[in-house]
N, C-alpha and C positions, 0 to 999 in steps of 0.2 A: 240537486237532481231536478230535472223540469218535469213537470206534473201535467200528462194529457187528460185534460179534464172532460174533452170527448169520450172516452174510453168509461166514464162511470156512469153507474144506474141511473136512469133519471129518479128524481129531479138534480142532480148532482152539477151537468153542463151547465142549468140554467141558472145555478145558485153561483155556479163559478162563473158565468159571462157577467151577471150584473154586480159580481163584487171588484173585479177588473175592469167592466166598462164604466162604473159609476161607486169608485170606492168609498166616496164618504154618502152616498145617499142609498134611499133603496126604491128602484123601480118598480118592482116585482108587488103586484096586486093580485095576482092569479099567477097558475102555472101556464108557461107559452107554449108547451106539447098538449098541455089538458086545461084546456079555459073551464070547464066544470071545475074544476079545484081553485079553493082560494086560500088562501097565505095567512097566516098571523104571528106573531111574535110575541115572548112572553120571557120576562126575566125572574126567577122566584130563588135566587139562593143557588147554591152549587145546580148546576144543569142537568146533572146527572136521574137524580130523580124523577124533578120535574119530566125530563122527557119520557120517561118510561110513563110515569102518570099518563099524560097525553096520548103515549102508543096506546094506551089500553079504552079509548073511549073509542066507540064504534060509529065510525066514518072519517077517521085520522088516517089517511092514506102513505105518511111519511114525515119522519120528524129527524132533525139534526140539529145538533149541538155547536155551539159559536159563540161570539163575540159580536156585541154591538154596539149601538151610541155614544161610541168613542171617537178620538180625533186621528189617530193612525192608519193608516191606509191598511196597513198589510202587519196586523197587532200579532205580536208570538204572547204565548203563554206567561214566558218571562218577564215580559213588558206587563201585559195585564195583569200577572201576581202581584205587582208592584205597586199597582193603581198609577203607572206612568200613563196611562194611552187615553182613560178615563169611559173606558170598555166596562159592558157587564156581561156575565156570564147569562145566555141565553138560550130559546128554543126556537127553532123557527119550527113550525107546523102546519103542513100542509093538508083541506081537510075537505072533504066533497059535501059543501053546504046544504045539500039535498037530504045528507045522512045526518048530520051536525052540525048544530047552528054555532053561531059566534057567541051567543048566550050561553052554550053549553059548556064551551072554553071557558069562558073566564067565571062560569060556577067551577070550574074543574082549578080555577086558577085561586078564587078566593078560598076554595075549601083545602087549599094546602100551604099557604102564604097564610103570616100575619103580617098584615099591611100596616098596621105601624110600626114596625122594626125598618130601624134608620141603616142602612148599610151593613145588611147581611139577614141571615133566618138559621133558625138551628144554632149549629157550633161554628158556623161560615160566616165569618166578620173581615169587610174590608168592602169599598168604593165598588169593587167588581162583582159583589153578591147581592148588591140592592136588588129591590123587586123594580119591578117596572110591567108595565102593558104599552106594546107600542103597535101603534094600529098600522095599517096599509090603504084603507080609504075613508071617506070621508062617512060612509053607514058605520066604519067599525069605529069612528072616532065616536060619533053619535050613541053608539050601542055602549060603550067602555064609558064613556063621560056618564051618562046617565043610570049604568051599573053603582059607580063611583060616589056617586050624589045618594042612591041608596044604600050603599055599604053605611056612607059617613050618617047620613038618619036614622040609620036602621037599628044597625049595631055599633057605633060611636061617634055617638054625638058629642060628647066633652074631648074627644081627641083627636089628633092631626094624624092621617093618612101620608106614610111616607112613601108611597107605593108611587112609583114615576106613570103619568100619563102624557104620552108623545106621538108623535110622529115616526116612525119607526125608520131608523138609518139602515146603511150597507151591514149587512150579516157576513 
């Protein structure tokens, strides 16, 4: 069956268009329909718990779960779950930056994950459950790099942080 993405609630159509038009890149920086809404992507193990946590943050207007950072254009659950695509389970967060900052989202992320754990969180293990902060803009990259440095210096001075910090690819 063919899905008519334009019949989905916002921001479904713009996420679908971005994935179809640039399946291995992520051109989205902000909502195309609501330019005051910014976009962030996080991977924190199984995406369901992370999504619920982000939904509870004042200023977050929309979340969705899916796969990112892989090499397959249209990954299926079966492919991702056997680590065949390089994807990780992630949460795409639409947020109003005048109500919720990127720093607020990073606070939640680091409260919810153990950034030292390689390829997993909690009881979920495998590359598809690795943690990551995937920035959409140079500003997000700078903020996230500073936060990673702070975490390393203040909480984990003698341990390696396993959480990825990379540019966001297609979601």
